[in-house]
DSSP file (Angstrom, degrees, kcal/mol; ACC not computed):
  #  RESIDUE AA STRUCTURE BP1 BP2  ACC     N-H-->O    O-->H-N    N-H-->O    O-->H-N    TCO  KAPPA ALPHA  PHI   PSI    X-CA   Y-CA   Z-CA
    1    1 A M     >        0   0    0      0, 0.0     4,-1.7     0, 0.0     3,-0.2   0.000 360.0 360.0 360.0 -43.5  -11.3  -95.8   52.4
    2    2 A E  H  >  +     0   0    0      1,-0.2     4,-2.1     2,-0.2     5,-0.2   0.889 360.0  56.8 -60.3 -39.0  -10.5  -92.1   52.0
    3    3 A K  H  > S+     0   0    0      1,-0.2     4,-1.9     2,-0.2    -1,-0.2   0.891 104.9  51.0 -62.2 -39.7   -8.7  -92.1   55.3
    4    4 A D  H  > S+     0   0    0      1,-0.2     4,-1.8     2,-0.2    -1,-0.2   0.880 108.2  52.8 -65.1 -37.4   -6.4  -94.9   54.2
    5    5 A K  H  X S+     0   0    0     -4,-1.7     4,-1.7     1,-0.2    -2,-0.2   0.907 108.9  49.6 -66.0 -39.8   -5.6  -92.9   51.0
    6    6 A D  H  X S+     0   0    0     -4,-2.1     4,-0.8     1,-0.2    -2,-0.2   0.888 111.1  49.6 -65.3 -39.3   -4.6  -89.8   53.0
    7    7 A L  H  < S+     0   0    0     -4,-1.9     4,-0.4     1,-0.2    -1,-0.2   0.833 111.3  48.8 -68.6 -32.0   -2.4  -91.9   55.3
    8    8 A A  H >X S+     0   0    0     -4,-1.8     4,-0.9     1,-0.2     3,-0.9   0.834 100.3  65.7 -78.5 -31.9   -0.6  -93.5   52.4
    9    9 A C  H 3X S+     0   0    0     -4,-1.7     4,-1.9     1,-0.3     3,-0.3   0.813  90.6  62.4 -64.0 -30.9    0.1  -90.3   50.5
   10   10 A Y  H 3X S+     0   0    0     -4,-0.8     4,-2.3     1,-0.2    -1,-0.3   0.824  97.5  58.4 -67.2 -29.1    2.4  -88.8   53.0
   11   11 A E  H <> S+     0   0    0     -3,-0.9     4,-2.5    -4,-0.4    -1,-0.2   0.904 106.1  48.6 -65.4 -39.4    4.9  -91.6   52.5
   12   12 A A  H  X S+     0   0    0     -4,-0.9     4,-2.7    -3,-0.3     5,-0.2   0.935 111.2  50.3 -65.9 -45.5    5.2  -90.8   48.8
   13   13 A Y  H  X>S+     0   0    0     -4,-1.9     5,-1.5     1,-0.2     4,-0.7   0.894 113.5  45.7 -60.2 -40.1    5.8  -87.1   49.6
   14   14 A K  H  <5S+     0   0    0     -4,-2.3     3,-0.4     3,-0.2    -1,-0.2   0.921 113.1  49.1 -68.3 -41.9    8.5  -88.0   52.1
   15   15 A E  H  <5S+     0   0    0     -4,-2.5    -2,-0.2     1,-0.2    -1,-0.2   0.913 119.6  36.4 -65.3 -42.6   10.1  -90.5   49.8
   16   16 A Y  H  <5S-     0   0    0     -4,-2.7    -1,-0.2    -5,-0.2    -2,-0.2   0.453 104.7-129.7 -90.6  -0.3   10.2  -88.1   46.7
   17   17 A K  T  <5 +     0   0    0     -4,-0.7     2,-0.3    -3,-0.4    -3,-0.2   0.903  58.9 138.2  51.8  50.1   10.9  -85.0   48.9
   18   18 A V      < -     0   0    0     -5,-1.5     2,-0.2    -6,-0.2    -1,-0.2  -0.907  55.2-110.7-120.6 153.0    8.1  -82.9   47.4
   19   19 A S        -     0   0    0     -2,-0.3     2,-0.3     1,-0.1    17,-0.2  -0.585  29.9-118.8 -82.4 142.0    5.7  -80.6   49.2
   20   20 A C        -     0   0    0     15,-2.5    -1,-0.1    -2,-0.2   -10,-0.0  -0.585  23.0-173.5 -76.2 140.2    2.0  -81.6   49.3
   21   21 A Q        +     0   0    0     -2,-0.3     2,-1.8     1,-0.1    -1,-0.1   0.294  51.8 111.3-113.7   6.1   -0.3  -79.2   47.7
   22   22 A K    >   +     0   0    0      1,-0.2     3,-1.9     2,-0.1     6,-0.2  -0.574  39.2 174.3 -84.3  80.9   -3.5  -80.8   48.8
   23   23 A T  T 3  S+     0   0    0     -2,-1.8    -1,-0.2     1,-0.3     5,-0.1   0.641  71.8  66.1 -66.9 -14.5   -4.7  -78.1   51.2
   24   24 A S  T 3  S+     0   0    0     -3,-0.1    -1,-0.3     3,-0.0     2,-0.1   0.618  76.6 106.4 -79.1 -13.6   -8.0  -79.9   51.8
   25   25 A C  S X  S-     0   0    0     -3,-1.9     3,-1.7     1,-0.1     0, 0.0  -0.447  74.5-133.4 -67.3 137.2   -6.2  -82.8   53.5
   26   26 A R  T 3  S+     0   0    0      1,-0.3    -1,-0.1    -2,-0.1    -3,-0.1   0.626 105.6  53.6 -69.5 -10.2   -6.7  -82.7   57.3
   27   27 A Y  T 3  S+     0   0    0      2,-0.0    11,-3.0    11,-0.0    12,-0.3   0.388  83.4 115.9-101.3   1.7   -3.0  -83.3   57.8
   28   28 A W  B <   +A   37   0A   0     -3,-1.7     2,-0.3     9,-0.2     9,-0.2  -0.517  37.9 175.5 -75.8 134.9   -1.9  -80.4   55.6
   29   29 A I        -     0   0    0      7,-1.5     2,-1.9    -2,-0.2    27,-0.1  -0.960  41.3-113.3-132.4 154.7    0.0  -77.5   57.3
   30   30 A N  S    S+     0   0    0     -2,-0.3     2,-0.3    25,-0.2    -2,-0.0  -0.551  78.6 112.9 -85.6  74.8    1.6  -74.4   55.7
   31   31 A Y    > > -     0   0    0     -2,-1.9     5,-1.8     1,-0.1     3,-1.6  -0.739  45.5-169.5-152.8  91.5    5.2  -75.5   56.6
   32   32 A D  G > 5S+     0   0    0      1,-0.3     3,-1.8    -2,-0.3    -1,-0.1   0.739  78.2  76.3 -59.2 -26.1    7.4  -76.3   53.7
   33   33 A C  G 3 5S+     0   0    0      1,-0.3    -1,-0.3     2,-0.1    22,-0.0   0.789 106.1  35.0 -61.1 -24.2   10.2  -77.8   55.9
   34   34 A N  G X 5S-     0   0    0     -3,-1.6     3,-2.0    -5,-0.1     7,-0.3  -0.222 123.0 -97.5-122.2  42.3    8.1  -80.9   56.3
   35   35 A Q  T < 5S-     0   0    0     -3,-1.8   -15,-2.5     1,-0.3    -3,-0.2   0.723  71.6 -71.4  50.7  28.9    6.5  -81.1   52.9
   36   36 A N  T 3 <S+     0   0    0     -5,-1.8    -7,-1.5   -17,-0.2     2,-0.4   0.791 105.6 122.7  63.6  31.3    3.3  -79.4   54.3
   37   37 A C  B <>  -A   28   0A   0     -3,-2.0     4,-2.0    -6,-0.4    -9,-0.2  -0.985  54.7-158.0-130.7 124.3    2.4  -82.5   56.2
   38   38 A T  H  > S+     0   0    0    -11,-3.0     4,-2.6    -2,-0.4     5,-0.2   0.841  98.2  56.9 -67.0 -32.5    1.9  -82.9   60.0
   39   39 A L  H  > S+     0   0    0    -12,-0.3     4,-1.7     2,-0.2    -1,-0.2   0.913 108.6  45.6 -66.0 -42.4    2.6  -86.7   59.7
   40   40 A I  H  > S+     0   0    0     -6,-0.2     4,-0.8     2,-0.2    -1,-0.2   0.927 112.9  51.1 -64.2 -45.7    6.0  -86.0   58.1
   41   41 A A  H >< S+     0   0    0     -4,-2.0     3,-0.7    -7,-0.3    -2,-0.2   0.899 110.2  49.1 -58.2 -43.7    6.7  -83.3   60.8
   42   42 A A  H >< S+     0   0    0     -4,-2.6     3,-0.9     1,-0.2    -1,-0.2   0.842 108.5  53.1 -66.9 -33.5    5.8  -85.7   63.6
   43   43 A K  H 3< S+     0   0    0     -4,-1.7    -1,-0.2     1,-0.2    -2,-0.2   0.598  87.6  81.8 -80.1 -10.1    8.0  -88.5   62.2
   44   44 A D  T << S-     0   0    0     -4,-0.8    -1,-0.2    -3,-0.7    -2,-0.1   0.476 104.8-109.4 -73.8   0.9   11.0  -86.2   62.1
   45   45 A G    <   -     0   0    0     -3,-0.9    -1,-0.3    -4,-0.1     0, 0.0  -0.421  61.4 -11.0 103.5-178.3   11.6  -86.8   65.7
   46   46 A P        -     0   0    0      0, 0.0     2,-0.3     0, 0.0    -3,-0.0  -0.216  61.4-164.6 -59.5 144.1   11.3  -84.8   68.9
   47   47 A K        -     0   0    0     -5,-0.0     2,-0.1     3,-0.0    -2,-0.0  -0.910  19.2-114.5-127.3 155.3   10.8  -81.1   68.6
   48   48 A T     >  -     0   0    0     -2,-0.3     4,-2.4     1,-0.1     5,-0.2  -0.431  34.7-107.6 -79.8 163.4   11.1  -78.2   70.9
   49   49 A L  H  > S+     0   0    0      1,-0.2     4,-2.5     2,-0.2     5,-0.1   0.867 122.5  54.6 -57.7 -35.4    8.0  -76.2   71.9
   50   50 A Q  H  > S+     0   0    0      2,-0.2     4,-2.4     1,-0.2    -1,-0.2   0.932 107.3  49.0 -63.6 -46.8    9.3  -73.4   69.7
   51   51 A E  H  > S+     0   0    0      2,-0.2     4,-1.8     1,-0.2    -2,-0.2   0.897 112.2  48.3 -61.3 -41.2    9.6  -75.7   66.7
   52   52 A I  H  X S+     0   0    0     -4,-2.4     4,-2.1     1,-0.2    -1,-0.2   0.926 111.2  50.4 -63.8 -44.4    6.1  -76.9   67.2
   53   53 A G  H  X>S+     0   0    0     -4,-2.5     5,-2.3     1,-0.2     4,-1.1   0.884 108.8  52.5 -60.1 -38.6    4.8  -73.4   67.6
   54   54 A D  H  <5S+     0   0    0     -4,-2.4    -1,-0.2     3,-0.2     3,-0.2   0.888 107.8  52.0 -65.1 -37.2    6.6  -72.4   64.3
   55   55 A I  H  <5S+     0   0    0     -4,-1.8    -2,-0.2     1,-0.2    -1,-0.2   0.933 119.3  33.8 -64.6 -45.1    4.9  -75.2   62.5
   56   56 A F  H  <5S-     0   0    0     -4,-2.1    -1,-0.2     2,-0.1    -2,-0.2   0.420 110.2-116.0 -94.8   0.5    1.4  -74.3   63.6
   57   57 A G  T  <5S+     0   0    0     -4,-1.1     2,-0.3     1,-0.3    -3,-0.2   0.858  76.7 112.3  69.4  38.1    2.0  -70.5   63.6
   58   58 A V  S   <S-     0   0    0     -5,-2.3    -1,-0.3    -6,-0.2    -2,-0.1  -0.848  70.3 -88.9-130.5 168.7    1.4  -70.1   67.4
   59   59 A T     >  -     0   0    0     -2,-0.3     4,-1.8     1,-0.1     5,-0.2  -0.326  30.8-115.0 -78.0 163.2    3.7  -69.1   70.2
   60   60 A R  H  > S+     0   0    0      1,-0.2     4,-2.1     2,-0.2     5,-0.1   0.881 118.2  56.3 -58.4 -40.3    5.9  -71.5   72.3
   61   61 A M  H  > S+     0   0    0      1,-0.2     4,-2.2     2,-0.2    -1,-0.2   0.885 103.8  51.9 -62.1 -39.9    3.7  -70.5   75.3
   62   62 A R  H  > S+     0   0    0      2,-0.2     4,-2.4     1,-0.2    -1,-0.2   0.897 109.0  50.5 -64.5 -39.9    0.5  -71.5   73.6
   63   63 A I  H  X S+     0   0    0     -4,-1.8     4,-2.7     1,-0.2    -1,-0.2   0.901 109.7  51.7 -63.1 -39.1    2.0  -74.9   72.8
   64   64 A C  H  X S+     0   0    0     -4,-2.1     4,-2.2     2,-0.2    -2,-0.2   0.892 109.2  49.2 -61.4 -42.3    2.9  -75.2   76.4
   65   65 A Q  H  X S+     0   0    0     -4,-2.2     4,-2.1     2,-0.2    -2,-0.2   0.898 112.3  47.9 -64.6 -42.3   -0.6  -74.4   77.5
   66   66 A I  H  X S+     0   0    0     -4,-2.4     4,-2.5     2,-0.2    -2,-0.2   0.922 110.9  51.8 -66.3 -43.5   -2.0  -77.0   75.0
   67   67 A E  H  X S+     0   0    0     -4,-2.7     4,-2.5     1,-0.2    -2,-0.2   0.922 110.0  49.0 -58.3 -45.1    0.5  -79.6   76.3
   68   68 A K  H  X S+     0   0    0     -4,-2.2     4,-2.2     1,-0.2    -1,-0.2   0.895 110.7  50.5 -63.4 -40.1   -0.6  -78.9   79.9
   69   69 A S  H  X S+     0   0    0     -4,-2.1     4,-2.2     2,-0.2    -1,-0.2   0.919 111.7  47.7 -63.0 -43.4   -4.3  -79.2   79.0
   70   70 A I  H  X S+     0   0    0     -4,-2.5     4,-2.6     1,-0.2    -2,-0.2   0.917 110.8  50.4 -66.2 -42.7   -3.7  -82.5   77.3
   71   71 A K  H  X S+     0   0    0     -4,-2.5     4,-2.2     1,-0.2    -1,-0.2   0.891 110.6  50.6 -61.9 -38.0   -1.6  -83.9   80.2
   72   72 A D  H  X S+     0   0    0     -4,-2.2     4,-2.5     2,-0.2    -2,-0.2   0.918 110.9  48.5 -65.7 -42.6   -4.4  -82.9   82.6
   73   73 A K  H  X S+     0   0    0     -4,-2.2     4,-2.2     2,-0.2    -2,-0.2   0.895 111.8  48.9 -62.8 -42.1   -7.0  -84.6   80.4
   74   74 A L  H  X S+     0   0    0     -4,-2.6     4,-2.5     2,-0.2    -2,-0.2   0.897 111.3  49.8 -65.8 -39.7   -4.9  -87.8   80.2
   75   75 A L  H  X S+     0   0    0     -4,-2.2     4,-2.3     2,-0.2    -2,-0.2   0.929 112.3  47.6 -65.0 -45.9   -4.4  -87.8   84.0
   76   76 A N  H  X S+     0   0    0     -4,-2.5     4,-2.3     1,-0.2    -1,-0.2   0.892 112.1  50.1 -62.4 -38.7   -8.1  -87.4   84.6
   77   77 A F  H  X S+     0   0    0     -4,-2.2     4,-1.6     2,-0.2    -2,-0.2   0.925 110.7  49.6 -65.9 -43.2   -8.9  -90.1   82.1
   78   78 A E  H  X S+     0   0    0     -4,-2.5     4,-1.1     1,-0.2    -2,-0.2   0.884 111.0  49.2 -62.8 -40.4   -6.4  -92.4   83.8
   79   79 A Q  H  < S+     0   0    0     -4,-2.3     4,-0.4     1,-0.2    -1,-0.2   0.880 108.2  53.8 -68.7 -38.1   -7.9  -91.7   87.2
   80   80 A D  H >< S+     0   0    0     -4,-2.3     3,-0.7     1,-0.2    -1,-0.2   0.837 106.7  53.1 -64.3 -33.1  -11.4  -92.4   85.9
   81   81 A L  H 3< S+     0   0    0     -4,-1.6    -1,-0.2     1,-0.2    -2,-0.2   0.796 103.7  56.2 -71.6 -29.1  -10.3  -95.8   84.6
   82   82 A N  T 3<        0   0    0     -4,-1.1    -1,-0.2     1,-0.2    -2,-0.2   0.513 360.0 360.0 -83.4  -4.0   -8.9  -96.7   88.1
   83   83 A I    <         0   0    0     -3,-0.7    -1,-0.2    -4,-0.4    -2,-0.1   0.494 360.0 360.0 -72.0 360.0  -12.3  -96.2   89.8
C-alpha cells in the first residue's frame, strides 16, 4: 500500500510544479530541476549521460560504466533464457 502512495505522489508534484521535500522517499533526489523526483526526471524524456550524471552527482564516465554493466547483465540474462 505504501508503494502505491509513493507512486501517486509524483504526479501531484509534477502537476503543481512543486519540489518534493520527502527525503525519505526512495525516489527522492537532490535535483530541483525535476522537483527532486527520479520518476519525474525519467518521464522528461531522453537524457544525455552528462545530464544523468548531473542528476545523481556522478561523472558522465561513471554513468557510462553503469550503463555497460546493465547491458552486460541483460545480455547474460537473455542468453540464460535461451538455453
